Gaussian input, Z-matrix of N, CA and C with variables (Angstrom, degrees):
# hf/3-21g

backbone

0 1
 N
 C     1     B1
 C     2     B2     1     A1
 N     3     B3     2     A2     1     D1
 C     4     B4     3     A3     2     D2
 C     5     B5     4     A4     3     D3
 N     6     B6     5     A5     4     D4
 C     7     B7     6     A6     5     D5
 C     8     B8     7     A7     6     D6
 N     9     B9     8     A8     7     D7
 C    10    B10     9     A9     8     D8
 C    11    B11    10    A10     9     D9
 N    12    B12    11    A11    10    D10
 C    13    B13    12    A12    11    D11
 C    14    B14    13    A13    12    D12
 N    15    B15    14    A14    13    D13
 C    16    B16    15    A15    14    D14
 C    17    B17    16    A16    15    D15
 N    18    B18    17    A17    16    D16
 C    19    B19    18    A18    17    D17
 C    20    B20    19    A19    18    D18
 N    21    B21    20    A20    19    D19
 C    22    B22    21    A21    20    D20
 C    23    B23    22    A22    21    D21
 N    24    B24    23    A23    22    D22
 C    25    B25    24    A24    23    D23
 C    26    B26    25    A25    24    D24
 N    27    B27    26    A26    25    D25
 C    28    B28    27    A27    26    D26
 C    29    B29    28    A28    27    D27
 N    30    B30    29    A29    28    D28
 C    31    B31    30    A30    29    D29
 C    32    B32    31    A31    30    D30
 N    33    B33    32    A32    31    D31
 C    34    B34    33    A33    32    D32
 C    35    B35    34    A34    33    D33
 N    36    B36    35    A35    34    D34
 C    37    B37    36    A36    35    D35
 C    38    B38    37    A37    36    D36
 N    39    B39    38    A38    37    D37
 C    40    B40    39    A39    38    D38
 C    41    B41    40    A40    39    D39
 N    42    B42    41    A41    40    D40
 C    43    B43    42    A42    41    D41
 C    44    B44    43    A43    42    D42
 N    45    B45    44    A44    43    D43
 C    46    B46    45    A45    44    D44
 C    47    B47    46    A46    45    D45
 N    48    B48    47    A47    46    D46
 C    49    B49    48    A48    47    D47
 C    50    B50    49    A49    48    D48
 N    51    B51    50    A50    49    D49
 C    52    B52    51    A51    50    D50
 C    53    B53    52    A52    51    D51
 N    54    B54    53    A53    52    D52
 C    55    B55    54    A54    53    D53
 C    56    B56    55    A55    54    D54
 N    57    B57    56    A56    55    D55
 C    58    B58    57    A57    56    D56
 C    59    B59    58    A58    57    D57
 N    60    B60    59    A59    58    D58
 C    61    B61    60    A60    59    D59
 C    62    B62    61    A61    60    D60
 N    63    B63    62    A62    61    D61
 C    64    B64    63    A63    62    D62
 C    65    B65    64    A64    63    D63
 N    66    B66    65    A65    64    D64
 C    67    B67    66    A66    65    D65
 C    68    B68    67    A67    66    D66
 N    69    B69    68    A68    67    D67
 C    70    B70    69    A69    68    D68
 C    71    B71    70    A70    69    D69
 N    72    B72    71    A71    70    D70
 C    73    B73    72    A72    71    D71
 C    74    B74    73    A73    72    D72
 N    75    B75    74    A74    73    D73
 C    76    B76    75    A75    74    D74
 C    77    B77    76    A76    75    D75
 N    78    B78    77    A77    76    D76
 C    79    B79    78    A78    77    D77
 C    80    B80    79    A79    78    D78
 N    81    B81    80    A80    79    D79
 C    82    B82    81    A81    80    D80
 C    83    B83    82    A82    81    D81
 N    84    B84    83    A83    82    D82
 C    85    B85    84    A84    83    D83
 C    86    B86    85    A85    84    D84
 N    87    B87    86    A86    85    D85
 C    88    B88    87    A87    86    D86
 C    89    B89    88    A88    87    D87
 N    90    B90    89    A89    88    D88
 C    91    B91    90    A90    89    D89
 C    92    B92    91    A91    90    D90
 N    93    B93    92    A92    91    D91
 C    94    B94    93    A93    92    D92
 C    95    B95    94    A94    93    D93
 N    96    B96    95    A95    94    D94
 C    97    B97    96    A96    95    D95
 C    98    B98    97    A97    96    D96
 N    99    B99    98    A98    97    D97
 C   100   B100    99    A99    98    D98
 C   101   B101   100   A100    99    D99
 N   102   B102   101   A101   100   D100
 C   103   B103   102   A102   101   D101
 C   104   B104   103   A103   102   D102
 N   105   B105   104   A104   103   D103
 C   106   B106   105   A105   104   D104
 C   107   B107   106   A106   105   D105
 N   108   B108   107   A107   106   D106
 C   109   B109   108   A108   107   D107
 C   110   B110   109   A109   108   D108
 N   111   B111   110   A110   109   D109
 C   112   B112   111   A111   110   D110
 C   113   B113   112   A112   111   D111
 N   114   B114   113   A113   112   D112
 C   115   B115   114   A114   113   D113
 C   116   B116   115   A115   114   D114
 N   117   B117   116   A116   115   D115
 C   118   B118   117   A117   116   D116
 C   119   B119   118   A118   117   D117
 N   120   B120   119   A119   118   D118
 C   121   B121   120   A120   119   D119
 C   122   B122   121   A121   120   D120
 N   123   B123   122   A122   121   D121
 C   124   B124   123   A123   122   D122
 C   125   B125   124   A124   123   D123
 N   126   B126   125   A125   124   D124
 C   127   B127   126   A126   125   D125
 C   128   B128   127   A127   126   D126
 N   129   B129   128   A128   127   D127
 C   130   B130   129   A129   128   D128
 C   131   B131   130   A130   129   D129
 N   132   B132   131   A131   130   D130
 C   133   B133   132   A132   131   D131
 C   134   B134   133   A133   132   D132
 N   135   B135   134   A134   133   D133
 C   136   B136   135   A135   134   D134
 C   137   B137   136   A136   135   D135
 N   138   B138   137   A137   136   D136
 C   139   B139   138   A138   137   D137
 C   140   B140   139   A139   138   D138
 N   141   B141   140   A140   139   D139
 C   142   B142   141   A141   140   D140
 C   143   B143   142   A142   141   D141
 N   144   B144   143   A143   142   D142
 C   145   B145   144   A144   143   D143
 C   146   B146   145   A145   144   D144
 N   147   B147   146   A146   145   D145
 C   148   B148   147   A147   146   D146
 C   149   B149   148   A148   147   D147
 N   150   B150   149   A149   148   D148
 C   151   B151   150   A150   149   D149
 C   152   B152   151   A151   150   D150
 N   153   B153   152   A152   151   D151
 C   154   B154   153   A153   152   D152
 C   155   B155   154   A154   153   D153
 N   156   B156   155   A155   154   D154
 C   157   B157   156   A156   155   D155
 C   158   B158   157   A157   156   D156
 N   159   B159   158   A158   157   D157
 C   160   B160   159   A159   158   D158
 C   161   B161   160   A160   159   D159
 N   162   B162   161   A161   160   D160
 C   163   B163   162   A162   161   D161
 C   164   B164   163   A163   162   D162
 N   165   B165   164   A164   163   D163
 C   166   B166   165   A165   164   D164
 C   167   B167   166   A166   165   D165
 N   168   B168   167   A167   166   D166
 C   169   B169   168   A168   167   D167
 C   170   B170   169   A169   168   D168
 N   171   B171   170   A170   169   D169
 C   172   B172   171   A171   170   D170
 C   173   B173   172   A172   171   D171
 N   174   B174   173   A173   172   D172
 C   175   B175   174   A174   173   D173
 C   176   B176   175   A175   174   D174
 N   177   B177   176   A176   175   D175
 C   178   B178   177   A177   176   D176
 C   179   B179   178   A178   177   D177
 N   180   B180   179   A179   178   D178
 C   181   B181   180   A180   179   D179
 C   182   B182   181   A181   180   D180
 N   183   B183   182   A182   181   D181
 C   184   B184   183   A183   182   D182
 C   185   B185   184   A184   183   D183
 N   186   B186   185   A185   184   D184
 C   187   B187   186   A186   185   D185
 C   188   B188   187   A187   186   D186
 N   189   B189   188   A188   187   D187
 C   190   B190   189   A189   188   D188
 C   191   B191   190   A190   189   D189
 N   192   B192   191   A191   190   D190
 C   193   B193   192   A192   191   D191
 C   194   B194   193   A193   192   D192
 N   195   B195   194   A194   193   D193
 C   196   B196   195   A195   194   D194
 C   197   B197   196   A196   195   D195
 N   198   B198   197   A197   196   D196
 C   199   B199   198   A198   197   D197
 C   200   B200   199   A199   198   D198
 N   201   B201   200   A200   199   D199
 C   202   B202   201   A201   200   D200
 C   203   B203   202   A202   201   D201
 N   204   B204   203   A203   202   D202
 C   205   B205   204   A204   203   D203
 C   206   B206   205   A205   204   D204
 N   207   B207   206   A206   205   D205
 C   208   B208   207   A207   206   D206
 C   209   B209   208   A208   207   D207
 N   210   B210   209   A209   208   D208
 C   211   B211   210   A210   209   D209
 C   212   B212   211   A211   210   D210
 N   213   B213   212   A212   211   D211
 C   214   B214   213   A213   212   D212
 C   215   B215   214   A214   213   D213
 N   216   B216   215   A215   214   D214
 C   217   B217   216   A216   215   D215
 C   218   B218   217   A217   216   D216
 N   219   B219   218   A218   217   D217
 C   220   B220   219   A219   218   D218
 C   221   B221   220   A220   219   D219
 N   222   B222   221   A221   220   D220
 C   223   B223   222   A222   221   D221
 C   224   B224   223   A223   222   D222
 N   225   B225   224   A224   223   D223
 C   226   B226   225   A225   224   D224
 C   227   B227   226   A226   225   D225
 N   228   B228   227   A227   226   D226
 C   229   B229   228   A228   227   D227
 C   230   B230   229   A229   228   D228
 N   231   B231   230   A230   229   D229
 C   232   B232   231   A231   230   D230
 C   233   B233   232   A232   231   D231
 N   234   B234   233   A233   232   D232
 C   235   B235   234   A234   233   D233
 C   236   B236   235   A235   234   D234
 N   237   B237   236   A236   235   D235
 C   238   B238   237   A237   236   D236
 C   239   B239   238   A238   237   D237
 N   240   B240   239   A239   238   D238
 C   241   B241   240   A240   239   D239
 C   242   B242   241   A241   240   D240
 N   243   B243   242   A242   241   D241
 C   244   B244   243   A243   242   D242
 C   245   B245   244   A244   243   D243
 N   246   B246   245   A245   244   D244
 C   247   B247   246   A246   245   D245
 C   248   B248   247   A247   246   D246
 N   249   B249   248   A248   247   D247
 C   250   B250   249   A249   248   D248
 C   251   B251   250   A250   249   D249
 N   252   B252   251   A251   250   D250
 C   253   B253   252   A252   251   D251
 C   254   B254   253   A253   252   D252
 N   255   B255   254   A254   253   D253
 C   256   B256   255   A255   254   D254
 C   257   B257   256   A256   255   D255
 N   258   B258   257   A257   256   D256
 C   259   B259   258   A258   257   D257
 C   260   B260   259   A259   258   D258
 N   261   B261   260   A260   259   D259
 C   262   B262   261   A261   260   D260
 C   263   B263   262   A262   261   D261
 N   264   B264   263   A263   262   D262
 C   265   B265   264   A264   263   D263
 C   266   B266   265   A265   264   D264
 N   267   B267   266   A266   265   D265
 C   268   B268   267   A267   266   D266
 C   269   B269   268   A268   267   D267
 N   270   B270   269   A269   268   D268
 C   271   B271   270   A270   269   D269
 C   272   B272   271   A271   270   D270
 N   273   B273   272   A272   271   D271
 C   274   B274   273   A273   272   D272
 C   275   B275   274   A274   273   D273
 N   276   B276   275   A275   274   D274
 C   277   B277   276   A276   275   D275
 C   278   B278   277   A277   276   D276
 N   279   B279   278   A278   277   D277
 C   280   B280   279   A279   278   D278
 C   281   B281   280   A280   279   D279

   B1=1.4557
   B2=1.5277
   B3=1.3372
   B4=1.4615
   B5=1.5274
   B6=1.3111
   B7=1.4592
   B8=1.5219
   B9=1.3038
   B10=1.4532
   B11=1.5303
   B12=1.3204
   B13=1.4560
   B14=1.5292
   B15=1.3240
   B16=1.4576
   B17=1.5274
   B18=1.3379
   B19=1.4652
   B20=1.5252
   B21=1.3116
   B22=1.4580
   B23=1.5205
   B24=1.3168
   B25=1.4678
   B26=1.5213
   B27=1.3377
   B28=1.4608
   B29=1.5307
   B30=1.3251
   B31=1.4690
   B32=1.5248
   B33=1.3299
   B34=1.4648
   B35=1.5223
   B36=1.3182
   B37=1.4573
   B38=1.5285
   B39=1.3102
   B40=1.4654
   B41=1.5237
   B42=1.3176
   B43=1.4626
   B44=1.5175
   B45=1.3240
   B46=1.4696
   B47=1.5214
   B48=1.3088
   B49=1.4610
   B50=1.5255
   B51=1.3238
   B52=1.4665
   B53=1.5310
   B54=1.3328
   B55=1.4666
   B56=1.5340
   B57=1.3165
   B58=1.4664
   B59=1.5320
   B60=1.3486
   B61=1.4617
   B62=1.5190
   B63=1.3231
   B64=1.4613
   B65=1.5224
   B66=1.3304
   B67=1.4583
   B68=1.5243
   B69=1.3306
   B70=1.4588
   B71=1.5263
   B72=1.3156
   B73=1.4635
   B74=1.5253
   B75=1.3306
   B76=1.4636
   B77=1.5326
   B78=1.3214
   B79=1.4587
   B80=1.5289
   B81=1.3123
   B82=1.4621
   B83=1.5221
   B84=1.3237
   B85=1.4655
   B86=1.5313
   B87=1.3122
   B88=1.4677
   B89=1.5315
   B90=1.3237
   B91=1.4636
   B92=1.5260
   B93=1.3306
   B94=1.4614
   B95=1.5284
   B96=1.3356
   B97=1.4658
   B98=1.5315
   B99=1.3109
   B100=1.4564
   B101=1.5305
   B102=1.3388
   B103=1.4605
   B104=1.5234
   B105=1.3269
   B106=1.4631
   B107=1.5142
   B108=1.3217
   B109=1.4645
   B110=1.5227
   B111=1.3394
   B112=1.4582
   B113=1.5136
   B114=1.2980
   B115=1.4573
   B116=1.5169
   B117=1.3218
   B118=1.4526
   B119=1.5179
   B120=1.3094
   B121=1.4547
   B122=1.5183
   B123=1.3324
   B124=1.4614
   B125=1.5297
   B126=1.3351
   B127=1.4625
   B128=1.5298
   B129=1.3265
   B130=1.4717
   B131=1.5258
   B132=1.3240
   B133=1.4679
   B134=1.5277
   B135=1.3407
   B136=1.4653
   B137=1.5267
   B138=1.3046
   B139=1.4664
   B140=1.5261
   B141=1.3245
   B142=1.4672
   B143=1.5263
   B144=1.3200
   B145=1.4709
   B146=1.5264
   B147=1.3245
   B148=1.4603
   B149=1.5291
   B150=1.3088
   B151=1.4643
   B152=1.5239
   B153=1.3330
   B154=1.4641
   B155=1.5289
   B156=1.3165
   B157=1.4670
   B158=1.5288
   B159=1.3124
   B160=1.4641
   B161=1.5242
   B162=1.2980
   B163=1.4681
   B164=1.5312
   B165=1.3312
   B166=1.4666
   B167=1.5240
   B168=1.3042
   B169=1.4640
   B170=1.5221
   B171=1.3302
   B172=1.4629
   B173=1.5266
   B174=1.3392
   B175=1.4591
   B176=1.5159
   B177=1.3293
   B178=1.4599
   B179=1.5215
   B180=1.3328
   B181=1.4621
   B182=1.5201
   B183=1.3145
   B184=1.4580
   B185=1.5294
   B186=1.3520
   B187=1.4615
   B188=1.5206
   B189=1.3264
   B190=1.4600
   B191=1.5257
   B192=1.3103
   B193=1.4641
   B194=1.5298
   B195=1.3344
   B196=1.4679
   B197=1.5251
   B198=1.3086
   B199=1.4564
   B200=1.5160
   B201=1.3172
   B202=1.4612
   B203=1.5263
   B204=1.3241
   B205=1.4711
   B206=1.5243
   B207=1.3248
   B208=1.4603
   B209=1.5280
   B210=1.3364
   B211=1.4687
   B212=1.5236
   B213=1.3202
   B214=1.4681
   B215=1.5276
   B216=1.3321
   B217=1.4683
   B218=1.5251
   B219=1.3171
   B220=1.4776
   B221=1.5231
   B222=1.3137
   B223=1.4749
   B224=1.5302
   B225=1.3183
   B226=1.4684
   B227=1.5273
   B228=1.3320
   B229=1.4676
   B230=1.5217
   B231=1.3216
   B232=1.4629
   B233=1.5241
   B234=1.3199
   B235=1.4713
   B236=1.5208
   B237=1.3286
   B238=1.4625
   B239=1.5262
   B240=1.3203
   B241=1.4745
   B242=1.5267
   B243=1.3051
   B244=1.4684
   B245=1.5325
   B246=1.3169
   B247=1.4614
   B248=1.5325
   B249=1.3364
   B250=1.4628
   B251=1.5274
   B252=1.3208
   B253=1.4578
   B254=1.5279
   B255=1.3059
   B256=1.4591
   B257=1.5270
   B258=1.3232
   B259=1.4586
   B260=1.5236
   B261=1.3013
   B262=1.4617
   B263=1.5229
   B264=1.3457
   B265=1.4571
   B266=1.5135
   B267=1.3063
   B268=1.4615
   B269=1.5225
   B270=1.2905
   B271=1.4652
   B272=1.5159
   B273=1.3121
   B274=1.4634
   B275=1.5154
   B276=1.3308
   B277=1.4691
   B278=1.5205
   B279=1.3242
   B280=1.4705
   B281=1.5060
   A1=108.78
   A2=117.71
   A3=119.93
   A4=111.80
   A5=114.82
   A6=121.64
   A7=110.93
   A8=116.13
   A9=121.04
   A10=108.25
   A11=115.02
   A12=120.70
   A13=109.31
   A14=116.06
   A15=121.72
   A16=109.22
   A17=116.17
   A18=120.18
   A19=107.97
   A20=115.69
   A21=122.44
   A22=109.61
   A23=117.15
   A24=120.88
   A25=111.72
   A26=116.77
   A27=119.69
   A28=112.39
   A29=117.58
   A30=121.73
   A31=112.78
   A32=116.92
   A33=120.61
   A34=112.87
   A35=118.26
   A36=121.02
   A37=111.88
   A38=117.12
   A39=120.41
   A40=111.13
   A41=116.51
   A42=120.23
   A43=110.73
   A44=117.37
   A45=120.34
   A46=112.43
   A47=117.58
   A48=120.98
   A49=112.68
   A50=117.32
   A51=119.94
   A52=108.45
   A53=117.90
   A54=120.30
   A55=111.92
   A56=115.28
   A57=123.27
   A58=112.69
   A59=114.44
   A60=121.42
   A61=108.93
   A62=116.34
   A63=122.15
   A64=110.38
   A65=116.04
   A66=122.42
   A67=107.92
   A68=116.45
   A69=122.02
   A70=108.34
   A71=115.60
   A72=122.30
   A73=106.65
   A74=117.04
   A75=120.68
   A76=112.79
   A77=117.19
   A78=119.12
   A79=109.56
   A80=116.05
   A81=120.34
   A82=110.20
   A83=116.97
   A84=123.09
   A85=111.10
   A86=116.85
   A87=119.73
   A88=111.38
   A89=117.94
   A90=120.77
   A91=110.19
   A92=115.91
   A93=121.96
   A94=110.16
   A95=116.61
   A96=120.90
   A97=111.03
   A98=116.84
   A99=122.09
   A100=111.57
   A101=117.19
   A102=122.53
   A103=108.71
   A104=115.96
   A105=118.63
   A106=109.92
   A107=115.25
   A108=121.39
   A109=111.08
   A110=116.16
   A111=121.25
   A112=111.55
   A113=115.12
   A114=120.74
   A115=111.34
   A116=115.27
   A117=120.61
   A118=109.14
   A119=115.54
   A120=121.68
   A121=109.56
   A122=115.98
   A123=122.11
   A124=107.20
   A125=117.89
   A126=119.72
   A127=111.10
   A128=117.58
   A129=120.93
   A130=114.80
   A131=117.13
   A132=119.35
   A133=112.85
   A134=117.94
   A135=121.93
   A136=112.84
   A137=117.94
   A138=120.89
   A139=113.20
   A140=118.82
   A141=119.21
   A142=111.53
   A143=117.29
   A144=120.86
   A145=111.82
   A146=117.28
   A147=120.78
   A148=113.25
   A149=117.30
   A150=121.10
   A151=112.85
   A152=117.66
   A153=120.22
   A154=112.11
   A155=117.51
   A156=121.07
   A157=111.61
   A158=117.07
   A159=121.64
   A160=113.31
   A161=117.49
   A162=121.34
   A163=115.01
   A164=118.21
   A165=120.63
   A166=113.49
   A167=117.14
   A168=121.48
   A169=110.75
   A170=115.91
   A171=120.92
   A172=111.43
   A173=115.34
   A174=121.63
   A175=108.63
   A176=116.35
   A177=122.02
   A178=107.75
   A179=115.28
   A180=121.76
   A181=107.10
   A182=116.93
   A183=121.76
   A184=108.49
   A185=115.63
   A186=120.61
   A187=111.09
   A188=115.24
   A189=122.73
   A190=107.14
   A191=117.93
   A192=119.25
   A193=113.19
   A194=118.10
   A195=119.17
   A196=114.41
   A197=118.43
   A198=121.72
   A199=115.53
   A200=118.58
   A201=120.41
   A202=112.06
   A203=117.03
   A204=120.01
   A205=111.28
   A206=115.87
   A207=118.96
   A208=112.21
   A209=118.74
   A210=119.20
   A211=110.88
   A212=117.14
   A213=120.95
   A214=110.14
   A215=116.26
   A216=120.28
   A217=110.68
   A218=118.02
   A219=120.73
   A220=110.59
   A221=116.37
   A222=120.31
   A223=110.62
   A224=116.85
   A225=121.48
   A226=110.88
   A227=116.53
   A228=120.04
   A229=112.41
   A230=118.26
   A231=119.49
   A232=110.81
   A233=116.41
   A234=120.14
   A235=111.58
   A236=117.31
   A237=121.97
   A238=113.03
   A239=116.45
   A240=121.82
   A241=108.59
   A242=115.60
   A243=121.13
   A244=113.88
   A245=118.06
   A246=120.81
   A247=112.57
   A248=117.63
   A249=122.31
   A250=110.52
   A251=115.58
   A252=120.52
   A253=107.13
   A254=116.46
   A255=121.56
   A256=108.04
   A257=114.92
   A258=121.69
   A259=108.92
   A260=115.69
   A261=121.18
   A262=109.63
   A263=116.17
   A264=120.36
   A265=107.80
   A266=115.58
   A267=124.42
   A268=115.58
   A269=118.19
   A270=120.37
   A271=113.49
   A272=117.49
   A273=120.49
   A274=112.00
   A275=114.75
   A276=119.27
   A277=113.31
   A278=118.25
   A279=120.46
   A280=111.26
   D1=126.75
   D2=-177.82
   D3=-70.42
   D4=152.78
   D5=176.86
   D6=-100.82
   D7=16.07
   D8=-179.77
   D9=-122.53
   D10=163.40
   D11=-179.04
   D12=-98.18
   D13=138.14
   D14=176.36
   D15=-86.94
   D16=138.37
   D17=172.08
   D18=-127.84
   D19=156.86
   D20=179.18
   D21=-99.47
   D22=161.24
   D23=178.91
   D24=-55.33
   D25=-36.23
   D26=-179.28
   D27=-64.22
   D28=-19.35
   D29=179.10
   D30=-96.85
   D31=-6.12
   D32=-172.32
   D33=-62.71
   D34=-50.00
   D35=-175.77
   D36=-60.27
   D37=-46.12
   D38=179.43
   D39=-62.96
   D40=-38.63
   D41=179.60
   D42=-68.24
   D43=-40.97
   D44=179.09
   D45=-65.46
   D46=-22.17
   D47=179.17
   D48=-77.20
   D49=-10.84
   D50=176.62
   D51=-69.56
   D52=144.31
   D53=178.51
   D54=-60.41
   D55=148.43
   D56=174.99
   D57=55.83
   D58=43.41
   D59=178.64
   D60=-116.56
   D61=138.97
   D62=-177.40
   D63=-132.50
   D64=137.77
   D65=172.41
   D66=-96.45
   D67=125.29
   D68=177.44
   D69=-113.92
   D70=114.74
   D71=177.59
   D72=-92.60
   D73=117.96
   D74=-173.74
   D75=-99.06
   D76=15.34
   D77=174.74
   D78=-73.12
   D79=169.77
   D80=178.61
   D81=-67.64
   D82=159.37
   D83=-175.94
   D84=-55.23
   D85=-44.41
   D86=-177.88
   D87=-66.57
   D88=-32.81
   D89=177.45
   D90=-67.98
   D91=-43.35
   D92=179.69
   D93=-63.66
   D94=-41.74
   D95=179.80
   D96=-65.67
   D97=-34.70
   D98=-178.54
   D99=-69.82
   D100=-41.53
   D101=-179.98
   D102=-161.76
   D103=131.66
   D104=175.44
   D105=-149.69
   D106=164.44
   D107=179.93
   D108=-113.13
   D109=18.34
   D110=178.78
   D111=106.80
   D112=-167.68
   D113=-178.68
   D114=76.42
   D115=-162.33
   D116=178.34
   D117=-114.27
   D118=158.17
   D119=-178.66
   D120=-107.94
   D121=119.62
   D122=173.26
   D123=-134.26
   D124=101.90
   D125=177.69
   D126=-59.72
   D127=152.83
   D128=-176.09
   D129=-52.88
   D130=-38.18
   D131=-177.12
   D132=-71.55
   D133=-8.40
   D134=179.34
   D135=-106.50
   D136=-7.59
   D137=-168.21
   D138=-59.94
   D139=-43.88
   D140=-177.30
   D141=-70.00
   D142=-28.16
   D143=178.48
   D144=-76.30
   D145=-18.08
   D146=-172.99
   D147=-116.11
   D148=21.04
   D149=-179.49
   D150=-59.06
   D151=-33.27
   D152=-178.71
   D153=-60.26
   D154=-28.29
   D155=178.85
   D156=-67.34
   D157=-17.60
   D158=-174.97
   D159=-101.60
   D160=-12.37
   D161=-171.58
   D162=-66.35
   D163=-22.72
   D164=-179.11
   D165=-82.33
   D166=-2.31
   D167=-177.57
   D168=-105.39
   D169=146.84
   D170=177.79
   D171=-89.58
   D172=-33.74
   D173=-177.87
   D174=-125.05
   D175=131.09
   D176=179.76
   D177=-125.36
   D178=122.04
   D179=177.12
   D180=-100.59
   D181=126.64
   D182=-178.19
   D183=-108.71
   D184=131.35
   D185=-177.22
   D186=-140.04
   D187=154.91
   D188=170.68
   D189=-146.72
   D190=-164.26
   D191=-175.80
   D192=-70.08
   D193=-41.59
   D194=-177.10
   D195=-130.26
   D196=1.25
   D197=175.83
   D198=101.57
   D199=-7.77
   D200=-176.78
   D201=-75.38
   D202=-57.33
   D203=-179.89
   D204=-62.86
   D205=-40.68
   D206=-176.73
   D207=-66.73
   D208=-30.90
   D209=177.70
   D210=-67.69
   D211=-35.81
   D212=177.01
   D213=-66.49
   D214=-44.90
   D215=179.61
   D216=-67.01
   D217=-39.47
   D218=178.00
   D219=-59.99
   D220=-41.75
   D221=178.09
   D222=-62.42
   D223=-42.46
   D224=177.51
   D225=-62.56
   D226=-44.47
   D227=-178.32
   D228=-65.30
   D229=-31.49
   D230=177.49
   D231=-64.33
   D232=-28.35
   D233=177.68
   D234=-83.57
   D235=-42.05
   D236=-175.39
   D237=-79.57
   D238=-29.97
   D239=-178.64
   D240=-126.59
   D241=60.71
   D242=-172.30
   D243=-63.44
   D244=-17.17
   D245=179.44
   D246=-88.22
   D247=1.40
   D248=-178.42
   D249=-104.87
   D250=155.08
   D251=171.32
   D252=-87.01
   D253=116.06
   D254=-179.57
   D255=-104.27
   D256=123.99
   D257=179.14
   D258=-117.24
   D259=146.70
   D260=-179.30
   D261=-119.44
   D262=126.45
   D263=176.71
   D264=-76.61
   D265=99.62
   D266=-164.32
   D267=-52.70
   D268=-47.85
   D269=-174.69
   D270=-100.28
   D271=8.17
   D272=-178.78
   D273=77.99
   D274=-176.00
   D275=-174.35
   D276=-89.15
   D277=-7.45
   D278=-179.58
   D279=-103.47

């Protein structure tokens, strides 16, 4: 059972409008460069090295193309950043 909350694309804009909220796209750099919906790009293999970039935010939305990679990263972030609200974009960005 995940320790993060699932959100749908229809809820993304309203959630991003909350203060101190960040969208983290965990696809590979080339995927992000090809098409993205904003936020920052941190591929899964870099996430633990780049946790400090996320500490200033209260809410972190994790997304990928179809929701598979991002659900794994969201689960990791709930453990590493337990004081943050971790949200997962359930169906991905496509």
